[in-house]
C-alpha positions as CSV (number, residue, x, y, z in Angstrom):
1,X,59.8,-42.4,-22.7
2,X,60.9,-42.5,-19.2
3,X,63.9,-44.7,-18.4
4,X,64.2,-45.1,-14.5
5,X,67.1,-47.1,-12.3
6,X,65.3,-49.1,-9.6
7,X,68.4,-49.7,-8.1
8,X,69.3,-45.8,-7.0
9,X,65.5,-45.2,-6.9
10,X,66.6,-41.7,-9.3
11,X,64.0,-40.0,-11.2
12,X,63.8,-37.5,-13.5
13,X,60.8,-35.3,-12.7
14,X,59.0,-35.0,-9.5
15,X,55.9,-35.5,-11.3
16,X,56.2,-38.8,-12.5
17,X,53.7,-41.3,-11.7
18,X,53.7,-45.3,-11.5
19,X,51.5,-45.0,-14.7
20,X,54.3,-43.1,-16.6
21,X,57.3,-44.8,-16.0
22,X,57.7,-47.3,-18.7
23,X,61.2,-49.0,-18.3
24,X,62.3,-50.9,-15.3
25,X,66.4,-51.5,-14.7
26,X,67.7,-54.1,-12.3
27,X,71.2,-55.0,-11.2
28,X,72.1,-58.9,-12.0
29,X,71.5,-60.2,-8.0
30,X,67.7,-58.5,-7.9
31,X,66.9,-60.0,-11.1
32,X,68.4,-63.5,-10.0
33,X,66.1,-63.1,-6.6
34,X,63.3,-62.3,-8.6
35,X,63.5,-65.5,-10.9
36,X,62.8,-63.5,-13.9
37,X,62.3,-65.9,-17.0
38,X,61.3,-64.3,-20.8
39,X,59.8,-66.2,-23.4
40,X,59.6,-65.4,-27.0
41,X,56.1,-64.2,-28.4
42,X,54.7,-66.9,-30.9
43,X,51.6,-67.4,-33.0
44,X,49.6,-70.2,-31.7
45,X,46.3,-72.0,-32.4
46,X,43.2,-70.7,-30.4
47,X,40.0,-72.6,-30.4
48,X,36.9,-70.7,-29.6
49,X,35.3,-72.5,-26.4
50,X,32.2,-72.3,-24.1
51,X,32.1,-73.9,-20.8
52,X,29.2,-76.3,-19.9
53,X,27.9,-77.3,-16.5
54,X,27.7,-81.0,-15.8
55,X,28.8,-83.9,-13.5
56,X,30.2,-86.9,-13.6
57,X,28.4,-90.6,-13.6
58,X,29.5,-94.1,-13.9
59,X,30.1,-95.5,-17.3
60,X,26.8,-97.0,-17.8
61,X,28.7,-99.7,-20.1
62,X,31.0,-100.6,-16.7
63,X,28.1,-100.2,-14.2
64,X,26.2,-103.5,-13.2
65,X,23.7,-104.5,-10.6
66,X,24.1,-108.2,-9.7
67,X,21.3,-110.1,-8.9
68,X,19.7,-113.5,-8.9
69,X,17.6,-114.9,-12.1
70,X,16.3,-117.5,-9.3
71,X,14.4,-117.5,-5.9
72,X,16.3,-118.5,-3.2
73,X,18.1,-117.7,0.2
74,X,21.1,-115.7,0.4
75,X,23.8,-117.6,2.1
76,X,27.2,-116.2,1.8
77,X,28.4,-112.4,1.4
78,X,31.7,-112.7,0.1
79,X,32.5,-108.7,-0.6
80,X,31.6,-105.9,0.9
81,X,31.7,-101.9,-0.4
82,X,34.7,-100.7,-1.5
83,X,36.3,-104.5,-2.5
84,X,37.9,-104.6,-5.7
85,X,36.8,-107.9,-7.3
86,X,37.5,-109.2,-11.0
87,X,35.8,-110.5,-13.8
88,X,34.3,-113.6,-13.1
89,X,34.8,-113.6,-9.2
90,X,32.5,-115.0,-6.8
91,X,30.5,-112.3,-5.0
92,X,27.9,-114.2,-3.0
93,X,26.0,-117.4,-2.8
94,X,22.4,-118.2,-2.9
95,X,20.7,-121.5,-2.0
96,X,17.8,-122.5,-4.8
97,X,15.6,-125.2,-4.5
98,X,14.6,-124.5,-8.1
99,X,17.8,-124.7,-9.3
100,X,18.3,-128.0,-7.6
101,X,15.5,-129.5,-9.3
102,X,17.3,-128.2,-12.6
103,X,20.8,-129.8,-11.9
104,X,18.9,-133.0,-10.9
105,X,17.3,-132.8,-14.6
106,X,20.6,-132.2,-16.1
107,X,21.7,-135.4,-14.1
108,X,19.0,-137.5,-15.5
109,X,19.0,-136.4,-18.5
110,X,23.3,-137.0,-19.1
111,X,22.4,-140.7,-17.5
112,X,19.3,-141.4,-20.2
113,X,22.2,-140.0,-23.2
114,X,24.7,-142.7,-21.8
115,X,22.1,-145.3,-22.4
116,X,21.4,-144.0,-25.7
117,X,24.8,-143.0,-26.6
118,X,25.7,-147.1,-25.9
119,X,23.1,-148.9,-27.4
120,X,24.0,-146.9,-30.6
121,X,27.5,-147.7,-30.1
122,X,26.4,-151.3,-29.7
123,X,24.0,-151.3,-32.8
124,X,26.7,-149.6,-35.0
125,X,29.4,-152.2,-34.2
126,X,26.8,-154.9,-34.7
127,X,25.6,-153.6,-38.2
128,X,29.3,-153.2,-39.1
129,X,29.8,-157.3,-38.1
130,X,26.9,-158.3,-40.0
131,X,27.9,-155.9,-43.1
132,X,31.1,-158.0,-43.1
133,X,30.2,-161.4,-42.5
134,X,27.7,-160.9,-45.5
135,X,30.9,-159.7,-47.6
136,X,32.6,-162.5,-46.7
137,X,29.7,-165.2,-47.4
138,X,29.2,-163.8,-50.7
139,X,33.0,-164.2,-51.2
140,X,32.6,-167.9,-50.6
141,X,35.1,-167.9,-47.4
142,X,34.3,-171.0,-45.4
143,X,32.3,-171.1,-42.3
144,X,35.2,-172.1,-40.7
145,X,37.1,-169.1,-41.2
146,X,34.0,-167.2,-41.1
147,X,34.1,-168.1,-37.4
148,X,38.2,-167.5,-36.9
149,X,38.0,-164.0,-38.5
150,X,34.5,-162.5,-37.0
151,X,35.8,-163.9,-33.2
152,X,36.3,-160.4,-32.1
153,X,33.0,-158.7,-34.0
154,X,29.9,-158.1,-32.5
155,X,27.3,-159.9,-34.2
156,X,24.5,-160.5,-32.2
157,X,21.9,-163.1,-33.1
158,X,22.4,-162.3,-36.5
159,X,26.1,-164.4,-36.6
160,X,24.7,-167.6,-35.6
161,X,22.3,-167.5,-38.1
162,X,23.4,-166.5,-40.7
163,X,26.5,-169.1,-40.6
164,X,24.2,-172.0,-40.1
165,X,22.3,-171.4,-43.2
166,X,25.6,-170.4,-45.0
167,X,26.4,-174.0,-43.9
168,X,23.2,-175.4,-45.0
169,X,24.3,-174.1,-48.1
170,X,27.4,-175.5,-48.8
171,X,26.1,-178.7,-47.7
172,X,23.4,-179.0,-50.5
173,X,25.6,-177.7,-52.7
174,X,28.2,-180.2,-51.9
175,X,25.6,-183.0,-52.0
176,X,23.9,-181.9,-55.4
177,X,27.4,-182.1,-57.1
178,X,28.3,-184.8,-55.7
179,X,25.5,-186.9,-57.0
180,X,25.1,-185.3,-60.3
181,X,27.3,-187.7,-61.9
182,X,26.0,-190.8,-60.6
183,X,22.7,-189.2,-61.5
184,X,24.0,-189.1,-65.2
185,X,25.0,-192.9,-65.7
186,X,21.8,-193.9,-63.4
187,X,23.5,-195.0,-60.3
188,X,20.6,-193.0,-58.5
189,X,17.4,-192.2,-59.6
190,X,16.8,-189.1,-61.3
191,X,14.1,-188.0,-59.1
192,X,16.5,-188.1,-56.0
193,X,19.2,-185.7,-57.9
194,X,16.3,-183.6,-58.8
195,X,15.3,-183.3,-55.0
196,X,18.8,-182.5,-54.1
197,X,18.9,-180.0,-56.7
198,X,16.0,-178.1,-55.4
199,X,17.2,-178.5,-51.8
200,X,20.4,-176.6,-53.1
201,X,18.5,-173.7,-54.5
202,X,16.2,-173.4,-51.4
203,X,19.0,-173.3,-49.1
204,X,20.4,-170.5,-51.7
205,X,17.6,-168.5,-51.3
206,X,17.0,-169.1,-48.0
207,X,20.2,-167.7,-47.3
208,X,20.1,-164.6,-49.7
209,X,16.7,-163.7,-47.4
210,X,18.5,-164.0,-44.2
211,X,21.4,-161.7,-45.5
212,X,19.1,-159.7,-46.9
213,X,16.5,-159.1,-44.2
214,X,19.8,-158.9,-41.2
215,X,21.3,-156.1,-43.3
216,X,17.6,-154.3,-43.3
217,X,17.5,-155.4,-39.5
218,X,20.6,-153.9,-38.3
219,X,20.3,-151.0,-40.9
220,X,17.2,-149.5,-39.2
221,X,18.4,-150.5,-35.4
222,X,21.6,-148.4,-36.5
223,X,19.5,-145.6,-37.6
224,X,16.8,-145.7,-34.5
225,X,19.7,-145.6,-32.0
226,X,21.3,-143.0,-33.8
227,X,18.0,-141.1,-33.5
228,X,17.6,-141.9,-30.1
229,X,20.8,-140.7,-28.9
230,X,20.2,-137.9,-30.5
231,X,17.1,-137.0,-29.0
232,X,18.8,-137.9,-25.8
233,X,21.6,-135.1,-26.5
234,X,18.9,-132.5,-27.2
235,X,17.3,-133.3,-24.1
236,X,20.2,-132.6,-22.5
237,X,21.3,-129.5,-24.1
238,X,17.0,-128.1,-23.1
239,X,18.2,-129.1,-19.6
240,X,21.4,-127.2,-19.6
241,X,20.1,-124.2,-21.2
242,X,17.1,-124.5,-18.4
243,X,19.8,-124.5,-15.8
244,X,21.6,-121.7,-17.5
245,X,18.8,-119.7,-17.4
246,X,18.0,-120.1,-13.9
247,X,21.9,-119.1,-13.0
248,X,21.6,-116.2,-14.6
249,X,24.1,-114.5,-17.7
250,X,26.8,-113.4,-15.2
251,X,27.2,-116.8,-14.2
252,X,29.8,-119.3,-16.2
253,X,28.2,-121.4,-19.0
254,X,27.3,-124.8,-17.8
255,X,28.3,-127.3,-20.2
256,X,28.3,-131.5,-20.0
257,X,31.7,-131.7,-19.5
258,X,31.7,-129.3,-16.7
259,X,28.9,-130.2,-15.4
260,X,30.1,-133.6,-15.1
261,X,32.8,-132.4,-13.3
262,X,30.9,-130.6,-10.6
263,X,31.0,-133.1,-7.6
264,X,31.8,-131.1,-4.2
265,X,28.9,-128.2,-4.4
266,X,25.5,-129.1,-3.6
267,X,22.9,-129.0,-6.2
268,X,21.1,-126.0,-4.9
269,X,24.2,-124.0,-4.4
270,X,24.0,-120.9,-7.0
271,X,27.0,-118.7,-7.2
272,X,26.8,-114.9,-8.2
273,X,29.9,-113.8,-9.7
274,X,31.3,-110.3,-11.0
275,X,30.6,-109.6,-14.9
276,X,33.6,-106.7,-14.9
277,X,36.8,-106.1,-13.3
278,X,35.9,-102.8,-10.8
279,X,35.1,-102.0,-7.3
280,X,31.8,-103.1,-5.1
281,X,30.1,-100.0,-5.0
282,X,26.9,-100.9,-2.7
283,X,25.2,-104.0,-1.1
284,X,21.8,-103.9,-0.9
285,X,21.1,-107.5,1.3
286,X,22.2,-109.0,4.1
287,X,22.9,-113.1,4.5
288,X,20.0,-114.9,5.2
289,X,17.6,-112.8,3.3
290,X,15.3,-114.0,0.7
291,X,16.5,-113.3,-3.2
292,X,13.9,-112.6,-5.6
293,X,14.3,-112.8,-9.0
294,X,15.8,-109.2,-10.7
295,X,16.2,-107.7,-7.3
296,X,19.8,-106.3,-7.4
297,X,21.9,-107.5,-4.3
298,X,25.4,-105.6,-5.1
299,X,26.1,-102.8,-7.8
300,X,29.6,-103.0,-9.1
301,X,31.5,-100.3,-11.2
302,X,34.7,-100.0,-12.8
303,X,35.6,-96.2,-11.8
304,X,38.3,-95.7,-13.7
305,X,36.2,-95.2,-16.7
306,X,33.3,-92.4,-16.2
307,X,30.8,-90.3,-17.7
308,X,31.1,-86.4,-17.7
309,X,27.6,-85.4,-18.7
310,X,27.4,-81.7,-19.8
311,X,24.1,-79.8,-20.8
312,X,23.6,-78.0,-23.9
313,X,21.6,-75.4,-23.2
314,X,19.4,-74.1,-26.1
315,X,21.3,-70.5,-26.3
316,X,24.3,-73.0,-26.6
317,X,23.0,-75.2,-29.6
318,X,24.1,-73.4,-32.4
319,X,27.4,-71.7,-31.0
320,X,29.1,-75.3,-30.1
321,X,30.9,-77.4,-32.8
322,X,31.3,-80.8,-31.3
323,X,31.4,-84.2,-33.0
324,X,31.7,-88.0,-31.7
325,X,35.5,-88.8,-31.1
326,X,36.5,-85.1,-30.2
327,X,38.5,-84.0,-27.3
328,X,36.9,-81.9,-24.5
329,X,38.5,-80.4,-21.2
330,X,36.9,-81.0,-17.8
331,X,37.8,-79.4,-15.1
332,X,36.3,-80.3,-11.6
333,X,35.9,-77.1,-9.0
334,X,35.9,-79.7,-5.9
335,X,39.9,-80.2,-7.2
336,X,41.7,-77.0,-7.4
337,X,44.4,-76.6,-10.3
338,X,43.3,-80.0,-12.1
339,X,41.8,-80.8,-15.6
340,X,41.5,-84.1,-17.3
341,X,39.9,-84.8,-21.3
342,X,37.6,-86.9,-22.2
343,X,36.4,-88.4,-25.7
344,X,33.2,-87.4,-26.9
345,X,30.8,-90.5,-27.3
346,X,27.6,-89.0,-27.2
347,X,25.8,-85.7,-28.7
348,X,22.2,-86.1,-27.5
349,X,19.6,-84.4,-30.0
350,X,16.4,-84.9,-27.6
351,X,15.7,-82.3,-25.1
352,X,14.8,-83.0,-21.7
353,X,12.0,-81.7,-20.8
354,X,13.1,-80.7,-17.0
355,X,16.1,-79.1,-18.0
356,X,15.4,-77.5,-21.7
357,X,19.1,-79.0,-22.5
358,X,20.5,-81.9,-24.4
359,X,23.0,-84.4,-23.4
360,X,26.5,-83.9,-24.2
361,X,28.7,-86.8,-23.2
362,X,32.5,-87.4,-22.8
363,X,34.3,-90.9,-22.0
364,X,37.4,-90.3,-19.2
365,X,39.8,-92.7,-18.2
366,X,41.8,-91.9,-14.9
367,X,43.0,-94.0,-11.8
368,X,42.4,-90.7,-9.8
369,X,40.5,-91.2,-7.0
370,X,39.2,-87.8,-6.5
371,X,36.8,-88.2,-9.4
372,X,33.7,-89.5,-8.4
373,X,30.4,-89.8,-9.4
374,X,28.2,-87.1,-8.9
375,X,30.8,-84.7,-8.4
376,X,30.3,-80.9,-10.5
377,X,32.2,-80.8,-13.3
378,X,32.7,-77.8,-16.3
379,X,33.4,-79.0,-19.5
380,X,34.8,-76.7,-21.9
381,X,33.8,-77.3,-25.6
382,X,35.0,-75.8,-29.3
383,X,32.4,-73.3,-30.7
384,X,34.1,-72.4,-33.6
385,X,37.3,-73.3,-36.1
386,X,40.8,-73.3,-34.3
387,X,42.7,-69.6,-35.7
388,X,46.7,-68.5,-35.2
389,X,46.6,-66.0,-33.3
390,X,49.6,-64.0,-30.8
391,X,49.1,-65.2,-27.7
392,X,51.4,-65.3,-24.3
393,X,50.8,-67.2,-21.2
394,X,48.2,-65.7,-19.2
395,X,50.7,-65.2,-16.3
396,X,52.7,-62.8,-18.3
397,X,49.9,-60.4,-18.4
398,X,49.3,-57.8,-15.6
399,X,46.3,-55.0,-14.9
400,X,46.7,-51.6,-12.9
401,X,44.5,-49.0,-13.3
402,X,42.6,-50.7,-16.0
403,X,44.8,-51.0,-17.9
404,X,46.2,-54.4,-19.3
405,X,50.6,-54.7,-20.2
406,X,53.1,-57.1,-20.3
407,X,56.9,-56.5,-19.9
408,X,59.2,-57.3,-22.7
409,X,62.6,-57.9,-21.9
410,X,64.9,-55.1,-24.0
411,X,68.1,-56.5,-22.6
412,X,69.1,-58.9,-19.7
413,X,68.5,-56.0,-17.1
414,X,66.2,-53.8,-18.7
415,X,62.5,-55.0,-18.9
416,X,59.9,-52.3,-20.8
417,X,56.3,-51.8,-20.1
418,X,53.7,-52.1,-22.8
419,X,50.2,-51.7,-22.7
420,X,48.4,-54.2,-24.6
421,X,44.9,-55.2,-25.7
422,X,43.7,-59.0,-25.1
423,X,41.0,-61.7,-26.2
424,X,40.1,-64.7,-25.8
425,X,41.9,-67.0,-23.0
426,X,42.6,-70.6,-23.3
427,X,44.6,-73.4,-21.7
428,X,46.5,-70.3,-19.4
429,X,47.5,-68.6,-22.8
430,X,45.6,-64.8,-23.7
431,X,45.2,-63.5,-27.2
432,X,47.2,-60.4,-27.8
433,X,45.2,-58.6,-30.5
434,X,47.5,-55.5,-30.2
435,X,50.7,-54.0,-28.5
436,X,53.3,-57.1,-29.4
437,X,54.6,-58.7,-32.9
438,X,55.9,-62.3,-33.1
439,X,59.6,-62.7,-31.5
440,X,59.1,-60.0,-28.8
441,X,60.8,-61.2,-25.5
442,X,58.2,-61.3,-22.6
443,X,58.7,-61.7,-19.2
444,X,56.8,-64.8,-18.2
445,X,58.1,-65.3,-14.5
446,X,58.7,-62.3,-11.6
447,X,56.0,-60.2,-13.4
448,X,54.7,-59.3,-9.9
449,X,58.2,-58.1,-9.1
450,X,58.3,-55.7,-12.0
451,X,55.4,-54.4,-11.1
452,X,55.7,-53.7,-7.5
453,X,59.1,-52.0,-8.4
454,X,57.3,-49.7,-10.4
455,X,54.3,-48.9,-8.0
456,X,57.0,-48.4,-5.8
457,X,58.5,-45.9,-7.6
458,X,55.8,-44.0,-8.4
459,X,54.8,-43.9,-4.8
460,X,58.3,-42.6,-3.8
461,X,58.2,-39.8,-6.6
């Protein structure tokens, strides 16, 4: 093997060529200027891959068209293409008579509900008061005490009727009991005492009948008013559902509480809001235009989340081994020296009849504004199981006259050319199938300086 000291430019033979020169010796100053760096050869995992063509597209879960669920006139446009918006932000307003009618219907139903609730409350109070009054009568409370204890209760007409019947019963009892002893000794006729006993029984029966009827009546009224209130509530719910359907799924849901608080808006105003955080990508209508149901007004997308859609051709079907959740590498020819990763979310099975390819979709997350929907990309996907190989940085490998070689550092100042055979390349690493072993010190920086020194020496010879 020839050893050439390029610092003194001495050679042993006039016939020595650049291809035959195997060793380069450089003094420390020249090594420093060449910025030479070495790295130990290692075994590394190598994943066989293939590259598929594709394009960037919007994340279909974060790409929406803003449209109206009702007809009307576009009165205000509050955002423009390029503006960033947040979820729930109002982007436009329209005026819709149909929405005005729906809001008016809600107002009417709420008023009817309030009346029904008031009636239910009153009947419930009467029912409770009558039940308490009946319980006190059956307990033998005096009419005077009844009036005092039930002064704050709501009894309707039942209170006066029952208390009067109760007083008559107590009076009949008192009269019959007071004359019974006199009748026993003959002080009064027995016929009179019998009549008084009959009046007592009649008064008792009348009171019992009135109490039972009162309890039945107030119970029925309470049930009827409760049913009426529930029916009124259902009518309110139906009216609110119709209003929400007209406002659209992207609008905040209108409830009884929120509707009651809205006072400043006119009945026919409709706010169109963004359902996602994102950027306004497109505006399709202008102010004062008529809006039809379902016709897009804006397109809004979250461009920090994109889909990389590649095409798996028939020739690649059997080679590609990819599954959901795996990570793929994506590059864009329009952005030099740039790559990013994506997570596979779709491995399509249906073949597009026009292209003859099945889709492979990876989701990417990046705030890099250079990434744009529609941009052409290349997706690197695995084609076989990963294997451990001897590999060196691709920048360490050079070629001259169809021969591939690297430089191995034998010392701090002496570098030997070693011819190698290469295999696959991946992630800026090149597989070495022969010529190197683990632990060899390979030059990874300043390689072309060493190659130039060899070529220069060969020309001088």
